[in-house]
N, C-alpha and C positions, 0 to 999 in steps of 0.2 A: 400530379397532387389534384389530389379532388375536387371541384366545384365547394367552393364556401370553405376548405379549409384555411384560404389566407385571412378570410375573416377572422375566422376564430383563434388562429395564431396569434394575431394581432390583438387579439382579444383578452388574450391568454396574456402576452407580452407585457402588453401597457396596463393589463389590470395589474399583474405580478408586482410591474412598479409601482403604482398606483398605491398597492395595500402595502409595497416596502416602503413607501415613502407616510403614509398614514393618512394620505386624501382622502381617503372616505370615513375617516371618523371625526365625530362632533369634537369641538374643543371649547373648553367652559366660556364663557362671554366674562371681559372683568364686570365687575359689578357698578364702578361709575360708567359716566361718557366711554367711547372705544375712541384711542389715540393713534396717531399714525405707529409710536412704538407696539400697541398692541397688533394692527395690522404687519406690522414687521414683523414679528417674534412669531403669527401664526402662519404665515401667509410665502415668508419667503422662502424658504427650504423649495416647495411644493412650487414656484414661479420659475426657480433657477432650474429645475429638474425639467418642467417646461421646456424652458430657452434650451436646457443642452439638447433635450430631442428634439428642439426645430436647427439650431447650429451647429451640434454637435462640440463645441466648444465649453468643456467650463469656466474659463477664465473670460471669452466674451457672453456667455449665458448670463456670470454675474454682471457683467458690467451694462447687459440690457436690463435686467432687474433692478439695478441701482438708478439707472436714469429713467423707469419706470413710477420707481419711490420717490424721487425727485421731483417727477411731473406730476406726481400727488401730492408733495407736500406746496407745490405751488400753485397747485389748484384745489386745494385743504377747504376752504370758504366754501369754494360753488359746490360741494357733494351733499347729496341728498339725505345717504345714510350709509352703514358700515357695506351692505349689497352693493351698492353702486362703486364704493371706494375698490372692494373686492373685483367685479367688474372692469372698472375703469384701468386696472391695476393688470387683472388677465390680457385686454387688448392692448392697452401699454406694452407687453411684453410682446404679443403679435407681432406689431405693426414694429417694433424695435427689432425685433429676428429677421423680420422683412427685411429692412433696411439695410441689415447685415448682411445679409447672403444677397443682398440688389451689388454692394458694394463690392462681395466678395465676387461675382460676375464682373463687374466690369473690371476688376483688376484682375482676373486671369483673362482676358482681353489683353494686357500688355508682359503679365507674367505667366510665364509656362506653370500647368498645374503640378503641384505635387501633394502624392497619395499618402498623407500622414492619418495616422489615425490616432483623432486624441484625445479617442475615451480609454479612461487609465485601465490598467492591469485588471486591479480590485473590483472595478465596476463589471467587466464582461467575466470576471472569473465567479461574480455572484451568479450572473445567467447561467443556464442549461444550454446545450449545442443549439435547439430549437430555438428558442428566445437570442441567444447570438445572433441567428441566421436571419430572424427579425428585425432584429435593429439593425442588421446590414442590410438586408433590403429593402428597408425602408428609408435609409440613409441616402438609395440610389432615387428617391424617386422623387420629380417635380417637386418645386415649393408648394405650389399650394396642395397637389393632394398629401403630402406629407404633412403639412398643416390642419388638414380636415381631420386625418387617421387619428394623429397626435390627442387635437382637441377633444374628437370622438372617444376614444379608448382608453387616453391614457389623464384627460382631463374631466371624463366622463359630463362631457355638454350632451345638450338636447340639438336637435339640427336646429332651433330655432335660436338655439345659445352663438351655436359655430356663427350661425350666419350673422347675430348682429358682431362677434368678435371678429371675423374674419371679414365682415364688410361683404359680403356676395346674398344671394336670392338662398331660398330654405331650396331651391331646383338646384339650384348651383351645388348645393352642400352634397345634395342626396346623388347627382350625376358625377362629381368629382370626387368621391367616397366609392362609388360605383367602378370608378375608372380607375382608381391606386388599389381599390384589393384586385380588380384584376391584375393589373401592375404587378402587383406586390407578390400575387401566388402564380406567374412566368416568373419571375427574379428567383422565388424560390425555387421551384421545380428543372430549374436550369442548373 
């Protein structure tokens, strides 16, 4: 696989998913003050898809997003504005996904891992073979590398935003993305 083609493949695949999800489209804001219900209706599905890309299981992703909204509800009075609420939710989903992955890792130490692909047949059927190979290779990356690529190319976040959401420095975001793309390129050319 030529140099840089892994990045283009990841960008195309996750950009394609973002477009399918409508993540790049602007939504009309309600006339009155923003409510938790408005946020739920507007952002829930994008957050679920973000969580699915991080944890690979739709049911677990739903749980992670539900927990994020529960936390937002508990902290609703402390929020500055709607932008802060969306950032709070995104960070909560990433942190919740990390917790899920840590628990899985611990569980695997006691129970032999099984190779079940939890993605639905419909979701894979909607992707071309190139997109499928990117998603499969992405699932084999270490959690932090996967997280950085998903936040960058699916979430459309800048390095500064990824740094804030993931709780790592901008330099770490850059180096992690570089290592992730290199590992992805090797996995896809194997």
